[in-house]
C-alpha positions as CSV (number, residue, x, y, z in Angstrom):
1,X,90.1,99.1,177.0
2,X,89.0,95.6,177.7
3,X,89.7,93.0,174.9
4,X,86.8,92.8,172.4
5,X,84.8,89.6,172.3
6,X,85.4,87.0,169.7
7,X,83.2,86.4,166.7
8,X,81.7,83.2,168.0
9,X,80.8,84.9,171.3
10,X,79.0,87.7,169.4
11,X,77.1,85.1,167.3
12,X,76.1,83.3,170.5
13,X,75.0,86.5,172.2
14,X,72.9,87.7,169.2
15,X,71.1,84.3,168.9
16,X,70.0,84.7,172.6
17,X,68.0,87.8,171.7
18,X,64.3,87.3,172.2
19,X,63.1,90.3,170.1
20,X,64.3,92.3,167.2
21,X,64.7,95.3,169.4
22,X,67.0,93.4,171.8
23,X,69.1,92.2,168.8
24,X,69.4,95.8,167.5
25,X,70.5,97.0,170.9
26,X,73.3,94.3,171.0
27,X,74.5,95.2,167.5
28,X,74.6,99.0,168.3
29,X,76.5,98.3,171.5
30,X,79.1,96.2,169.7
31,X,79.5,98.7,166.9
32,X,80.2,101.4,169.4
33,X,82.9,99.2,171.0
34,X,84.4,98.5,167.5
35,X,84.6,102.2,166.7
36,X,86.4,102.8,170.0
37,X,88.8,100.0,169.3
38,X,89.6,101.4,165.8
39,X,90.4,104.8,167.2
40,X,93.1,103.2,169.3
41,X,94.9,102.0,166.1
42,X,95.8,98.8,167.7
43,X,96.2,96.1,165.0
44,X,96.0,93.3,167.6
45,X,92.3,93.0,167.5
46,X,91.4,94.7,164.2
47,X,91.1,91.4,162.4
48,X,88.6,90.2,165.0
49,X,86.6,93.5,164.7
50,X,86.6,93.3,160.9
51,X,85.3,89.7,161.1
52,X,82.5,90.8,163.4
53,X,81.6,93.7,161.0
54,X,81.4,91.3,158.1
55,X,78.9,89.1,160.2
56,X,76.8,92.2,161.0
57,X,76.8,93.1,157.3
58,X,75.5,89.6,156.5
59,X,72.7,90.2,159.0
60,X,71.7,93.4,157.2
61,X,73.1,96.0,159.6
62,X,75.2,98.9,158.4
63,X,78.9,98.3,158.7
64,X,80.3,100.7,156.1
65,X,82.3,102.6,158.7
66,X,84.8,99.8,158.9
67,X,85.9,99.9,155.2
68,X,88.7,102.4,155.7
69,X,90.1,100.2,158.5
70,X,89.9,97.2,156.2
71,X,92.3,98.9,153.8
72,X,94.7,99.8,156.5
73,X,94.8,96.2,157.6
74,X,95.7,95.0,154.1
75,X,98.6,97.4,153.9
76,X,100.0,96.6,157.3
77,X,102.1,93.7,158.5
78,X,99.2,91.4,159.1
79,X,98.6,87.7,159.8
80,X,97.3,85.0,157.4
81,X,93.8,85.3,159.0
82,X,93.7,89.0,158.1
83,X,94.4,88.2,154.5
84,X,91.7,85.6,154.5
85,X,89.1,88.1,155.7
86,X,90.2,91.3,153.9
87,X,91.1,90.3,150.3
88,X,88.5,91.6,147.9
89,X,88.2,92.6,144.3
90,X,89.4,96.2,144.7
91,X,93.0,95.2,145.4
92,X,92.9,91.5,144.7
93,X,95.1,91.6,141.6
94,X,97.9,93.5,143.4
95,X,97.7,91.0,146.3
96,X,97.8,88.0,144.0
97,X,100.9,89.3,142.2
98,X,102.9,89.5,145.4
99,X,101.4,86.6,147.2
100,X,102.1,84.0,144.5
101,X,105.8,84.7,145.1
102,X,105.4,84.9,148.9
103,X,107.9,83.0,151.1
104,X,105.1,81.3,153.0
105,X,103.5,78.4,151.3
106,X,100.1,79.0,152.9
107,X,100.0,82.6,151.6
108,X,100.8,81.2,148.1
109,X,98.2,78.5,148.5
110,X,95.6,81.2,149.5
111,X,96.5,83.2,146.4
112,X,96.1,80.1,144.2
113,X,92.8,79.2,145.7
114,X,91.6,82.8,145.3
115,X,92.6,83.0,141.7
116,X,91.1,79.5,141.0
117,X,87.8,80.6,142.4
118,X,87.4,84.3,141.6
119,X,89.9,85.1,138.9
120,X,88.6,86.9,135.9
121,X,89.8,86.2,132.3
122,X,92.2,89.2,132.5
123,X,93.7,88.0,135.9
124,X,94.1,84.4,134.6
125,X,95.8,85.6,131.4
126,X,98.3,87.8,133.4
127,X,99.0,85.4,136.2
128,X,99.1,82.1,134.2
129,X,102.9,82.2,134.1
130,X,103.1,82.3,137.9
131,X,100.6,79.3,138.1
132,X,102.6,77.3,135.6
133,X,105.8,78.0,137.6
134,X,104.2,76.7,140.9
135,X,102.9,73.7,139.0
136,X,106.5,72.6,138.5
137,X,107.6,73.2,142.1
138,X,108.7,70.3,144.3
139,X,106.2,71.3,147.1
140,X,103.3,68.9,146.8
141,X,101.0,71.3,148.8
142,X,101.5,74.0,146.2
143,X,101.4,71.6,143.2
144,X,97.9,70.3,144.0
145,X,96.6,73.9,144.4
146,X,98.4,75.0,141.3
147,X,96.8,72.2,139.3
148,X,93.3,73.1,140.4
149,X,94.1,76.8,139.6
150,X,95.3,75.8,136.2
151,X,91.9,74.1,135.5
152,X,90.2,77.4,136.2
153,X,92.7,79.3,134.0
154,X,92.0,76.8,131.1
155,X,88.2,77.3,131.5
156,X,88.6,81.1,131.4
157,X,91.3,81.3,128.7
158,X,91.3,78.1,126.7
159,X,94.1,79.3,124.4
160,X,96.5,79.1,127.4
161,X,96.2,75.3,127.6
162,X,99.5,74.6,125.8
163,X,101.3,76.6,128.4
164,X,100.6,73.9,131.0
165,X,101.4,71.0,128.7
166,X,105.1,70.6,129.7
167,X,104.2,70.7,133.3
168,X,101.9,67.7,133.0
169,X,104.7,65.3,132.1
170,X,105.8,64.5,135.6
171,X,102.5,65.1,137.4
172,X,101.4,61.4,137.4
173,X,104.8,60.3,138.8
174,X,103.9,62.0,142.1
175,X,103.2,59.7,145.0
176,X,101.0,62.3,146.9
177,X,97.4,61.4,146.3
178,X,96.3,65.0,146.4
179,X,98.6,65.9,143.6
180,X,97.5,62.8,141.6
181,X,93.9,63.7,142.1
182,X,94.2,67.3,140.9
183,X,96.5,66.2,138.1
184,X,93.9,63.8,136.8
185,X,91.3,66.6,137.0
186,X,93.6,68.9,135.0
187,X,94.3,66.2,132.3
188,X,90.6,65.4,132.0
189,X,89.8,69.1,131.5
190,X,92.4,69.4,128.8
191,X,91.3,66.2,126.9
192,X,87.6,67.3,127.0
193,X,88.3,70.8,125.7
194,X,90.8,70.1,123.0
195,X,90.9,67.2,120.5
196,X,94.5,68.0,119.8
197,X,95.4,67.5,123.5
198,X,93.4,64.3,123.5
199,X,95.4,63.0,120.5
200,X,98.7,64.1,122.2
201,X,98.0,62.2,125.4
202,X,97.1,59.1,123.5
203,X,100.4,59.4,121.6
204,X,102.5,59.8,124.7
205,X,101.0,56.6,126.2
206,X,99.1,58.3,129.1
207,X,96.9,55.2,129.4
208,X,99.6,52.9,130.8
209,X,100.4,55.4,133.5
210,X,96.8,55.6,134.6
211,X,96.5,51.8,134.5
212,X,99.5,51.5,136.7
213,X,98.1,54.0,139.3
214,X,94.7,52.3,139.3
215,X,96.3,48.9,139.7
216,X,98.3,50.1,142.7
217,X,95.2,51.4,144.3
218,X,93.4,48.1,143.8
219,X,96.2,45.9,145.0
220,X,97.5,48.1,147.8
221,X,96.9,47.1,151.3
222,X,95.2,49.0,154.1
223,X,96.2,52.7,154.2
224,X,94.5,54.7,157.0
225,X,95.2,58.0,155.2
226,X,93.2,57.1,152.1
227,X,90.9,54.3,153.1
228,X,87.1,54.8,152.8
229,X,85.0,51.9,153.8
230,X,87.8,49.5,153.1
231,X,88.6,50.9,149.6
232,X,91.7,52.8,148.9
233,X,91.0,56.4,147.7
234,X,87.8,55.8,145.8
235,X,87.7,59.4,144.7
236,X,91.0,59.0,142.8
237,X,89.8,55.8,141.3
238,X,86.6,57.4,140.0
239,X,88.6,60.3,138.4
240,X,91.0,57.9,136.7
241,X,88.1,55.8,135.3
242,X,86.5,58.9,133.8
243,X,89.8,59.9,132.2
244,X,90.3,56.4,130.8
245,X,86.8,56.5,129.3
246,X,87.7,59.7,127.5
247,X,91.0,58.3,126.2
248,X,89.5,54.9,125.2
249,X,86.5,56.3,123.3
250,X,86.8,55.4,119.6
251,X,90.5,54.3,120.0
252,X,91.4,50.7,119.6
253,X,94.9,50.9,121.1
254,X,93.9,52.8,124.2
255,X,90.9,50.5,124.8
256,X,93.0,47.4,124.5
257,X,95.5,48.8,127.0
258,X,92.8,49.2,129.7
259,X,90.7,46.1,129.2
260,X,92.5,44.0,131.8
261,X,92.4,46.6,134.6
262,X,88.7,47.3,134.0
263,X,88.0,43.6,134.3
264,X,89.9,43.6,137.6
265,X,88.0,46.6,138.9
266,X,84.7,45.1,137.9
267,X,85.3,41.8,139.7
268,X,87.4,42.8,142.7
269,X,85.5,45.9,144.0
270,X,83.4,45.4,147.1
271,X,79.7,46.3,146.4
272,X,78.3,46.1,149.9
273,X,78.9,49.8,150.4
274,X,78.0,52.8,148.3
275,X,81.7,53.6,147.8
276,X,82.2,50.4,145.8
277,X,79.0,51.0,143.9
278,X,80.3,54.4,142.8
279,X,83.5,52.8,141.4
280,X,81.5,50.0,139.7
281,X,79.2,52.6,138.1
282,X,82.1,54.4,136.5
283,X,83.6,51.1,135.5
284,X,80.5,50.0,133.7
285,X,80.2,53.3,131.9
286,X,83.8,53.1,130.8
287,X,83.4,49.5,129.6
288,X,80.3,50.4,127.6
289,X,81.8,53.5,126.1
290,X,85.2,52.3,124.9
291,X,85.9,49.6,122.3
292,X,86.1,46.9,124.9
293,X,86.4,43.2,124.3
294,X,83.1,41.2,123.9
295,X,84.1,39.0,126.7
296,X,84.5,41.9,129.0
297,X,80.9,43.0,128.3
298,X,79.5,39.6,128.8
299,X,81.2,39.5,132.3
300,X,79.1,42.5,133.2
301,X,76.5,40.0,134.6
302,X,78.4,40.2,137.8
303,X,78.2,44.0,137.8
304,X,74.5,43.6,136.9
305,X,73.8,42.3,140.4
306,X,74.6,45.8,141.6
307,X,73.3,47.7,138.7
308,X,69.7,46.4,138.8
309,X,69.5,46.8,142.5
310,X,70.9,50.2,143.3
311,X,71.1,52.5,140.2
312,X,68.5,54.6,138.5
313,X,67.3,53.7,135.0
314,X,68.4,57.2,133.8
315,X,72.0,56.4,134.4
316,X,72.1,53.3,132.3
317,X,71.5,54.7,128.8
318,X,74.8,53.3,127.7
319,X,73.4,49.8,127.3
320,X,72.4,49.4,123.7
321,X,72.7,45.7,122.9
322,X,69.5,43.6,123.3
323,X,71.5,40.6,124.3
324,X,72.9,42.4,127.4
325,X,69.3,43.0,128.7
326,X,68.7,39.3,128.8
327,X,71.6,38.8,131.2
328,X,70.2,41.4,133.6
329,X,66.7,40.0,133.3
330,X,67.9,36.7,134.9
331,X,69.3,38.6,137.9
332,X,66.6,41.1,138.8
333,X,63.6,40.7,136.5
334,X,61.5,43.7,137.5
335,X,64.4,46.2,137.3
336,X,65.6,44.7,134.0
337,X,62.0,45.0,132.7
338,X,61.7,48.6,133.7
339,X,65.1,49.4,132.3
340,X,64.3,47.7,129.0
341,X,61.0,49.6,128.5
342,X,62.8,52.8,129.3
343,X,65.4,52.2,126.6
344,X,63.1,51.1,123.8
345,X,63.2,53.4,120.8
346,X,62.4,53.3,117.1
347,X,65.9,52.0,116.2
348,X,66.0,49.0,118.6
349,X,62.3,48.2,118.9
350,X,62.5,44.9,117.0
351,X,65.4,43.4,119.0
352,X,64.1,44.7,122.3
353,X,60.6,43.3,121.7
354,X,62.2,39.9,120.9
355,X,63.9,39.8,124.2
356,X,60.9,41.1,126.1
357,X,58.6,38.5,124.6
358,X,61.1,35.8,125.6
359,X,61.0,37.3,129.1
360,X,57.2,37.4,129.1
361,X,57.1,33.7,128.1
362,X,59.3,32.6,131.0
363,X,58.8,35.2,133.8
364,X,56.8,34.7,137.0
365,X,53.0,35.5,136.9
366,X,53.5,38.6,139.0
367,X,55.5,40.2,136.2
368,X,53.3,39.2,133.3
369,X,50.6,42.0,133.6
370,X,53.2,44.8,133.8
371,X,55.3,43.3,131.0
372,X,52.3,42.9,128.7
373,X,51.2,46.5,129.3
374,X,54.6,47.8,128.6
375,X,54.9,45.8,125.4
376,X,51.5,47.1,124.2
377,X,52.5,50.7,124.8
378,X,56.0,50.3,123.2
379,X,54.5,48.5,120.2
380,X,51.9,51.2,119.7
381,X,54.5,54.0,119.9
382,X,57.4,52.5,117.9
383,X,55.8,49.8,115.6
384,X,57.8,49.8,112.3
385,X,54.8,48.3,110.4
386,X,51.2,47.3,111.0
387,X,52.0,43.6,110.4
388,X,54.7,43.7,113.0
389,X,52.4,45.5,115.4
390,X,49.6,42.9,115.0
391,X,52.0,40.0,115.3
392,X,53.5,41.4,118.5
393,X,50.1,41.9,120.1
394,X,48.9,38.5,119.1
395,X,52.1,37.0,120.5
396,X,51.4,38.7,123.8
397,X,47.8,37.4,123.8
398,X,49.0,33.9,123.1
399,X,51.6,34.0,125.8
400,X,49.9,36.0,128.6
401,X,46.3,36.6,127.4
402,X,44.9,36.1,130.9
403,X,47.1,38.9,132.3
404,X,46.5,41.7,129.8
405,X,44.6,44.9,130.5
406,X,40.9,45.1,129.8
407,X,41.4,47.5,126.9
408,X,43.7,45.1,125.0
409,X,40.9,43.4,123.1
410,X,39.2,46.6,121.8
411,X,42.6,48.2,121.0
412,X,43.7,45.2,118.9
413,X,40.3,45.1,117.2
414,X,40.7,48.7,116.3
415,X,44.2,48.1,115.0
416,X,43.0,45.2,112.8
417,X,40.0,47.1,111.5
418,X,42.2,50.1,110.4
419,X,44.7,47.8,108.7
420,X,42.6,47.0,105.7
421,X,45.4,45.3,103.7
422,X,46.1,42.9,106.6
423,X,42.5,41.6,107.1
424,X,43.1,38.3,105.3
425,X,46.5,37.7,107.0
426,X,45.2,38.5,110.4
427,X,42.1,36.3,110.3
428,X,44.2,33.4,109.1
429,X,46.7,33.8,111.9
430,X,44.0,34.1,114.5
431,X,42.2,31.1,113.2
432,X,45.3,28.9,113.5
433,X,46.1,30.4,116.9
434,X,42.9,29.2,118.6
435,X,42.7,25.7,117.0
436,X,42.0,23.4,119.9
437,X,43.2,25.9,122.6
438,X,40.7,28.3,124.2
439,X,42.6,29.0,127.4
440,X,43.7,32.5,126.4
441,X,40.3,34.2,126.5
442,X,41.3,37.6,125.1
443,X,42.9,35.9,122.1
444,X,39.7,33.8,121.6
445,X,37.6,37.0,121.7
446,X,39.7,38.8,119.1
447,X,39.8,35.7,116.9
448,X,36.0,35.3,117.1
449,X,35.5,38.9,116.2
450,X,37.9,38.7,113.2
451,X,36.3,35.4,112.0
452,X,32.9,37.0,112.2
453,X,34.1,40.1,110.3
454,X,36.4,38.5,107.7
455,X,35.4,34.8,107.6
456,X,34.7,35.1,103.9
457,X,38.4,36.1,103.4
458,X,39.5,33.0,105.4
459,X,37.4,30.6,103.3
460,X,38.3,32.1,100.0
461,X,42.1,31.9,100.8
462,X,43.0,35.5,99.8
463,X,46.0,35.8,102.2
464,X,49.0,37.0,100.3
465,X,51.5,37.5,103.2
466,X,51.7,33.8,103.9
467,X,50.6,30.5,102.3
468,X,46.7,30.4,102.5
469,X,45.1,27.5,104.3
470,X,42.2,25.5,103.0
471,X,39.2,26.0,105.2
472,X,35.5,25.3,104.6
473,X,32.5,27.2,105.9
474,X,31.6,24.3,108.2
475,X,35.0,24.1,109.7
476,X,34.9,27.8,110.6
477,X,31.5,27.3,112.2
478,X,32.8,24.2,114.1
479,X,35.5,26.4,115.7
480,X,33.0,29.0,116.8
481,X,30.5,26.4,118.1
482,X,33.4,24.8,120.1
483,X,34.0,28.2,121.7
484,X,30.4,28.4,122.6
485,X,30.3,25.0,124.4
486,X,33.8,25.1,125.9
487,X,34.1,25.1,129.7
488,X,36.9,27.6,129.4
489,X,34.9,30.2,127.6
490,X,33.6,33.1,129.7
491,X,30.2,34.7,129.1
492,X,31.8,37.6,127.2
493,X,33.7,35.2,124.9
494,X,30.5,33.2,124.2
495,X,28.9,36.5,123.2
496,X,31.7,37.2,120.7
497,X,31.3,33.7,119.3
498,X,27.5,33.9,118.9
499,X,27.7,37.3,117.3
500,X,30.5,36.1,114.9
501,X,28.2,33.2,113.9
502,X,25.4,35.6,113.2
503,X,27.6,37.8,111.1
504,X,28.8,34.9,109.0
505,X,25.1,34.5,107.9
506,X,25.8,37.4,105.6
507,X,29.4,36.2,104.6
508,X,28.7,32.5,104.0
509,X,26.2,31.2,101.5
510,X,25.9,27.5,102.2
511,X,25.5,27.4,106.0
512,X,22.7,29.9,106.7
513,X,20.3,27.2,107.9
514,X,22.9,25.8,110.3
515,X,23.5,29.3,111.7
516,X,19.7,29.7,112.2
517,X,19.6,26.5,114.2
518,X,22.6,27.5,116.4
519,X,21.0,30.9,117.1
520,X,17.7,29.4,117.9
521,X,19.2,27.0,120.4
522,X,20.6,29.8,122.5
523,X,17.3,31.7,122.6
524,X,16.5,29.7,125.8
525,X,20.0,29.8,127.3
526,X,20.3,30.3,131.0
527,X,23.0,32.9,130.2
528,X,21.1,36.2,130.1
529,X,23.6,37.8,127.7
530,X,23.4,34.9,125.2
531,X,19.7,34.7,125.6
532,X,19.2,38.4,124.7
533,X,21.5,38.2,121.7
534,X,19.9,35.0,120.4
535,X,16.4,36.5,120.8
536,X,17.4,39.5,118.8
537,X,19.1,37.5,116.1
538,X,16.1,35.3,115.8
539,X,14.0,38.4,115.3
540,X,16.4,39.5,112.6
541,X,15.9,36.2,110.7
542,X,12.1,36.2,111.2
543,X,10.9,39.8,111.1
544,X,13.8,42.0,109.9
545,X,15.5,39.7,107.4
546,X,15.6,42.5,104.8
547,X,17.7,44.6,107.2
548,X,20.1,41.8,108.1
549,X,22.8,42.5,105.5
550,X,22.9,46.2,106.3
551,X,23.0,45.6,110.0
552,X,25.8,43.0,109.8
553,X,28.0,44.6,107.2
554,X,31.7,45.1,107.9
555,X,32.9,47.6,110.4
556,X,34.3,50.9,109.0
557,X,37.7,52.3,110.0
558,X,37.7,53.4,113.6
559,X,39.3,56.3,115.5
560,X,39.8,56.6,119.3
561,X,37.9,59.3,121.1
562,X,38.6,59.8,124.8
563,X,35.2,61.0,126.1
564,X,31.5,61.1,125.2
565,X,30.9,64.6,126.5
566,X,29.7,66.1,129.7
567,X,26.4,65.9,131.5
568,X,24.7,69.1,132.5
569,X,22.2,69.6,135.3
570,X,19.5,72.1,134.5
571,X,17.0,73.6,137.0
572,X,13.5,74.2,135.7
573,X,10.6,75.2,137.9
574,X,12.2,73.7,140.9
575,X,12.7,70.3,139.3
576,X,16.1,68.9,138.5
577,X,16.6,68.0,134.8
578,X,19.4,65.9,133.4
579,X,20.7,67.1,130.0
580,X,22.5,64.7,127.9
581,X,25.2,66.7,126.1
582,X,25.6,65.1,122.7
583,X,29.1,64.8,121.3
584,X,30.0,66.4,118.0
585,X,28.7,64.4,115.2
586,X,29.1,61.0,114.3
587,X,32.3,59.4,113.1
588,X,33.3,55.8,113.3
589,X,35.3,56.1,116.5
590,X,35.8,54.1,119.6
591,X,34.3,56.1,122.4
592,X,35.1,54.8,125.8
593,X,33.2,57.0,128.2
594,X,31.5,57.0,131.6
595,X,29.8,54.1,133.3
596,X,26.5,55.0,131.6
597,X,28.0,55.3,128.2
598,X,29.4,51.8,127.7
599,X,27.4,51.2,124.5
600,X,29.1,48.5,122.6
601,X,28.3,46.9,119.2
602,X,27.0,43.6,118.1
603,X,30.2,41.8,118.3
604,X,30.6,41.0,122.0
605,X,30.6,44.5,123.3
606,X,34.1,45.8,122.4
607,X,33.9,47.7,119.2
608,X,31.5,50.1,117.7
609,X,28.9,50.6,114.9
610,X,29.0,53.5,112.4
611,X,26.7,55.6,114.6
612,X,27.3,55.7,118.3
613,X,24.5,56.6,120.6
614,X,25.2,58.6,123.6
615,X,24.3,56.7,126.7
616,X,21.5,57.9,129.0
617,X,22.7,59.7,132.0
618,X,19.5,60.0,134.0
619,X,19.1,58.2,137.3
620,X,17.7,54.6,137.5
621,X,14.0,54.2,137.7
622,X,12.9,53.8,141.3
623,X,10.5,51.0,140.4
624,X,13.1,48.6,139.0
625,X,16.3,49.9,140.6
626,X,18.0,49.6,137.2
627,X,18.3,51.7,134.1
628,X,16.0,49.9,131.6
629,X,17.0,49.7,128.0
630,X,14.3,51.5,126.1
631,X,13.6,48.5,124.0
632,X,14.0,46.0,126.8
633,X,10.4,45.2,127.2
634,X,9.9,44.6,123.5
635,X,9.5,40.9,123.0
636,X,10.7,40.4,119.4
637,X,9.8,36.7,119.3
638,X,6.5,36.7,121.0
639,X,7.7,34.6,123.9
640,X,8.4,36.0,127.4
641,X,12.0,36.8,128.3
642,X,12.6,35.3,131.7
643,X,15.7,37.4,132.5
644,X,15.5,40.8,134.2
645,X,16.4,44.0,132.5
646,X,20.0,44.4,131.6
647,X,22.4,46.5,133.7
648,X,23.8,49.6,132.1
649,X,27.2,48.1,131.7
650,X,25.9,45.4,129.3
651,X,25.7,45.9,125.6
652,X,22.4,47.3,124.2
653,X,19.9,45.3,122.2
654,X,20.5,44.7,118.6
655,X,17.8,47.1,117.4
656,X,18.8,49.9,119.7
657,X,20.0,52.9,117.8
658,X,18.4,52.2,114.5
659,X,17.1,55.6,113.4
660,X,17.1,55.1,109.6
661,X,14.5,52.3,109.7
662,X,11.1,52.0,111.3
663,X,11.6,50.7,114.8
664,X,8.1,49.0,115.2
665,X,5.8,47.0,113.1
666,X,2.9,48.0,115.2
667,X,3.3,51.8,115.1
668,X,0.5,53.8,116.7
669,X,-0.5,55.9,113.7
670,X,-2.0,59.4,113.5
671,X,0.5,61.3,115.8
672,X,0.9,64.8,114.3
673,X,4.3,66.4,113.9
674,X,5.2,69.7,115.7
675,X,7.6,72.5,115.1
676,X,9.7,72.7,118.3
677,X,11.8,75.7,117.2
678,X,11.9,78.2,114.4
679,X,14.2,81.2,114.7
680,X,16.9,82.9,112.6
681,X,16.4,80.6,109.7
682,X,16.8,77.4,111.8
683,X,13.8,75.2,112.1
684,X,13.4,72.1,114.3
685,X,10.5,69.7,113.6
686,X,9.5,66.7,115.8
687,X,7.9,63.6,114.5
688,X,6.7,60.8,116.7
689,X,6.5,57.0,116.8
690,X,5.1,54.7,119.6
691,X,4.7,51.0,120.0
692,X,1.4,49.5,121.0
693,X,3.2,46.7,122.9
694,X,5.4,49.2,124.7
695,X,3.5,52.4,125.0
696,X,5.8,53.9,127.6
697,X,8.5,54.4,124.9
698,X,8.2,57.4,122.6
699,X,10.6,57.8,119.7
700,X,11.0,61.3,118.6
701,X,12.8,62.0,115.3
702,X,14.0,65.6,115.0
703,X,14.7,67.2,111.6
704,X,16.7,70.4,111.5
705,X,16.6,72.6,108.4
706,X,18.3,75.9,107.4
707,X,16.6,78.5,105.2
708,X,19.5,81.0,105.2
709,X,22.0,81.5,102.4
710,X,24.9,80.0,104.4
711,X,25.5,76.6,105.9
712,X,25.2,76.1,109.7
713,X,28.2,74.2,111.0
714,X,29.1,72.4,114.2
715,X,25.5,71.9,115.0
716,X,24.8,70.3,118.4
717,X,21.3,69.5,119.7
718,X,21.0,68.9,123.5
719,X,17.9,68.1,125.4
720,X,16.7,67.7,129.0
721,X,13.5,66.3,130.5
722,X,12.1,66.3,134.1
723,X,13.5,63.6,136.5
724,X,10.3,61.5,136.1
725,X,11.3,60.7,132.5
726,X,14.3,58.9,131.0
727,X,15.9,60.3,127.9
728,X,18.3,58.8,125.4
729,X,19.8,61.0,122.7
730,X,21.3,59.2,119.7
731,X,23.9,60.6,117.4
732,X,22.9,63.1,114.7
733,X,23.3,62.3,111.0
734,X,25.6,65.2,110.5
735,X,26.9,68.4,112.0
736,X,26.3,70.7,109.0
737,X,22.8,71.9,108.1
738,X,22.9,72.9,104.4
739,X,21.6,76.3,103.3
740,X,18.4,77.0,101.3
741,X,16.6,74.0,102.9
742,X,18.6,71.8,100.6
743,X,19.1,69.1,103.2
744,X,18.3,68.3,106.9
745,X,19.9,66.8,109.9
746,X,18.1,64.0,111.6
747,X,18.5,62.8,115.2
748,X,16.5,60.3,117.3
749,X,15.4,60.9,120.9
750,X,14.0,58.0,122.9
751,X,11.9,59.0,125.9
752,X,10.7,56.5,128.6
753,X,7.6,57.8,130.3
754,X,6.4,55.0,132.6
755,X,3.9,57.3,134.5
756,X,2.5,58.7,131.2
757,X,2.8,62.3,132.3
758,X,2.6,65.2,129.9
759,X,5.9,65.6,128.0
760,X,8.0,68.7,128.6
761,X,11.4,69.3,127.2
762,X,14.1,71.9,127.3
763,X,16.4,72.1,124.3
764,X,19.7,73.8,123.8
765,X,21.1,74.6,120.3
766,X,24.6,75.5,119.5
767,X,26.1,76.1,116.0
768,X,28.3,78.4,113.9
769,X,26.8,80.6,111.4
770,X,28.3,83.5,109.3
771,X,31.5,83.3,111.4
772,X,29.8,83.6,114.7
773,X,29.1,81.0,117.4
774,X,25.3,80.9,118.1
775,X,23.5,79.4,121.1
776,X,19.9,79.4,122.1
777,X,17.6,77.8,124.7
778,X,13.9,76.9,124.2
779,X,11.2,74.9,126.0
780,X,8.9,72.6,124.1
781,X,5.5,72.1,125.8
782,X,3.2,71.5,122.8
783,X,3.7,67.8,122.5
784,X,0.5,66.2,121.1
785,X,-1.4,64.1,123.6
786,X,-1.0,61.0,121.4
787,X,2.8,61.1,122.0
788,X,2.5,60.6,125.8
789,X,-1.0,59.4,126.8
């Protein structure tokens, strides 16, 4: 018979097959040839045929007919390659017993490798003595394989560890790098798995031996056999450094013995290649983990050049001292900054923030925004106290106020508002922070807000956390007026200052007339925002002075809410209607929402009032191209307002959202109320108000009552009108309608009807009653003509 083809030729032939059928034909033809060869009982090519059968089996073709011939090969006088192919679990133990004592080192090496990779616990226990015997042999080829096999035996049967202890005495005296490498791996495994072994190796002075080997590797000249990118055997160096780290951890004597060699490695290793970087990485981890000298840690600034360029932040968790971060921040600021924020936690937040604030003060402008944002997030997450939190944010605003995020001001205002016990301290600190310096606009905005809210605490000197300052009412007003006239003040900042002055009219007693004059001056300002505010505030003094104390009272505690709620599009008779979905009822929370829901309070547009109206979501009116404020055309002073209607992103007018007081002095009387809904004990009544000076605005007050025996909870009222109208739905007074008509929920709807068309409205009611979720839709078409004509 012709000689069978080799395995590589079979692989090449099969890969040339264009179809699956062609491949199957090749496999069948080769299997037939293998069967014929097996019948001849010629051992010359049986190894080659078994290898080809194994390959066919890997491809998924049946090759079971060759198993009996596999057994015959193992029992015959076969070559090393036949052992490599045919050894499997059925007769592996018998093979290993004989092959570990074979006269050929390569057969012994194969047996050691097999046991080290596949040996079970029973095999390892029975053959551990043979492995230990080979570990003491003078043959370096067998010793390195026996050391790796011993590692596997220890992992499978840890109690056999002491069997290999005598053999480890002379392992590190070997000059062969392969034996040294595997020996270090074995010693590392033993130290990690047994505290007793770790103590033993410390006692027998294993560290000086490792230091000697590592020093020889560093100082040795070029060795082609072990050189990798100009570094002598970096794999062995890394293994030795890991073992030194284990031995030096929490041990003064061992740490002292390795300090010098670690310093040499850190300073002499070439870092231009990844090989050197790997060694330096292990060196740094070792220095940080052992009880190293302080000078050695300080010298890590050289290593930091590499660390901050090339290593991931996750690998540097060993750095725990805030002083060490400062060294790295000089070298590579951005990477040092990222590393610092990644390592901040509740235990080190004070020290870390101190270093980060120093960095923020001295870093380049390109880093300030990211650094300030990181400090805000870390302070919010790990702040040990409210005072520390406030001081930290104020320090950031003082240092890099122009670079902070847009939400920094409202977030700090919310923090201050919720820290009731810190009001006097905060307003005093902010007052001193802006004396004569208005360059940091966010800081000035927060300071103006706080002075407006808590100016009485500042004047009365109620601060207990630090020595109170002596400030008069006039001095406080001088500061706010300086903000108003400063060239550095932005329009938003002036709005804060003007509103703060207005609020002080209810906090101060001796300067009300001065405040009236300041407000009156800005009623004719060329700044649209200031003009609007001044006009409204003048109206408060002249027409609504009885409401002023209630309107300008202190802000309640706030909570953050992420959204205002969705907007729903409803189809009615072919017309598109926009439904404003009201959020669940009112709480004093900061509610940043969509573009059309940026409704901000009196104090410069960054915090909220106790009742938050939901912003209108209907499209802008085609006539003006802008979404008009529903009270925008009401001239509270009797003089024309020269500015155009405000954009939706601007704060609303002062009187917007007041549902508890009459909105107009000239109310069109005689508009009858209607019942919009009455079903299942729930009754909704509509009452109406209109202004003679602005007849296109209709204010509808709904009153919801409950005649059943149980309360209705989670009540939500939603409304939609045709696209020719504009609708604004304010927040309800509550979410619970008491039973037995013992109370009502009130809610205000403002409808802008510039074309004076007949009002039509679709309403949606959702609530929980008697343990069930209720929902109903209704149309309201019986609006009285006086409400829209």
